[in-house]
N, C-alpha and C positions, 0 to 999 in steps of 0.2 A: 425257507422263513428264519432259518438263522442267519443268513446272509442278510436282508432286510433289516433284520434286528441289530446287526453289529453295527451298519450305516446308520441306521436313526441314532445308535448309542453314538457314535461318533459325530455326527453332525450335532447333535445336543450338546456335548461336551464342546465342542469348537465354538457354539452359539454362545454357550454361556462362559468360555472364558473371553470371549471377544464383550461380553456386556459387565463384566470383572473389570474390566481394565480400565472404566471411568471417565474414558473418553468418547465425545461423541464422534461418529465420521467426519464431519466437515471440521471439527476443533484440531482433531488429526491431520486431514489432506492437508489443510493449508501451512501446516507446521514447515518451516524452511526460509531458504534464502530463495527469492524472486526478483528475475531482471526486467527490463523492459527493453528490447532490444531496437525498435522503433520509436523515434520521436515523436511525441503528440503537440501539436500546434493547435493554436485555437486564435481565431482575431475578435475582438471585441473594441469598438469606442476607437477603432482605427489603429490599435496597438497590436502586436502579433507576438503571441506568448507561445514559446516553444520550451517543453522541460524533456529532458535528456539524459541518458546515464543514470536511470533511476532504479535504484536498488533498494529492496522492502525485506526485512527481514523478521520475522514473526517466530518467537522461541517459544518454546513448553511452559514455561514462568510465566507467561504473559505478559514477556517485553515484548516491545516493537521499536523498531529501528528504521526510519528512510530516510537516503540520502537521496539526492537530485541535484541537476543543474538547470538553472531558468534562465533564460533570454529573453529579453524584451524585447521589439525593436519597433520603430514609428514616427510617425511626429511629433517634434519637439524633443528626442533623445539623439543622445550622440550617436554617429555615423555608424560605429557599431554595436550600436545598442548597448542595453545593461544586461550584462552577464553576473548573475549571481551564484549561488551555492547554499543548498539549503540540507539541514541536519536535524531532523525531528526524533524524539524518545519518548517514549511513554509506554501505556498497556494496552492492551488487545483484547477484545473477547466475541464472542460471536453469538448474536443474542436475534432470533427469531430468523434465521437466515440471512442475516445483515453482518457484516463486518464491523463492531465499532472501536475507533481510534481513540484513546483519549490520551494527548499530549502532556508531559511532565515536563519536556524542554524541548528550545527551538532553538536553532542557531541559521540565523541568514546573513551568509560574507558576500562581500564583494568579488571577483575574479580578476578586476579590473580597478585602477586606483583613479580613477577621474572623479570628480565630486556629486556627479548625478548619478551612479550607480552607488556612491556612498549613502547619499541622500535616498536614494530607494531601499538600499538594503535597512537602512534604521526605519523607515516606515512602515517596512513589511514585518520588521522584528517586535514591531510595537504590536501590527496585528497579529502578527502569529502568536507572541503571549497572552493575545484575549481571547484567543479562537476557540470557539467551543468543538467538543470531541466529532470527528471525523465517522460518516455513520454511510457503507457502501454496501449495494446488494453483491452478496455472490453469486453471480451470476451462474459460472460452472468452474469445478478445482477436479481437478485430477494428476497422477504422478510427473505431469510435466505441464499443465498448463493451470493458470489462474484467472479468471474472468470478474474483474469487479467494475458496477458500477456506480458513479458520485448520485447521490439523492437529488444534492444541490444543483449542481452543473448539468446532469442528463450523460455525462463523458463518461467513455469506458476504456478501462486501463486493462490490458491484455498482458499477461507477466508469462514468462517461463522460468522453469526451476533451474535453477544455478547447480 
């Protein structure tokens, strides 16, 4: 009887201490730096878009920082395509199982010096400056992996913890 009571007391204390931390399990689980090892490619309207080298940092204070390379190839573009570097900063929060990222700053930079790439960078910069918050379903998260699904495009992002 005393053994069961001691277990119950320890369990209750552990549960109470975890509840006092003020952080919800999902919010705590997604904290940290996440990387995508595999490039993601989509083809739309004759253009192939590939994102690579994506790094997503979700900080405890609610700051988010995302960097990635974006390559676009297809008809009407230079032979090597359009190569851009993207950096986004803002705030993140979890709302009803979804990761909402509100952008404060976007920086779209060409990775090559041709005029077509510079023009794409300017146009995408204008779009990024006016874009609404990104909302993605949190499919799963654990110590090693984060899977998000974009509600707008339906694409799935698989990250591993860095």
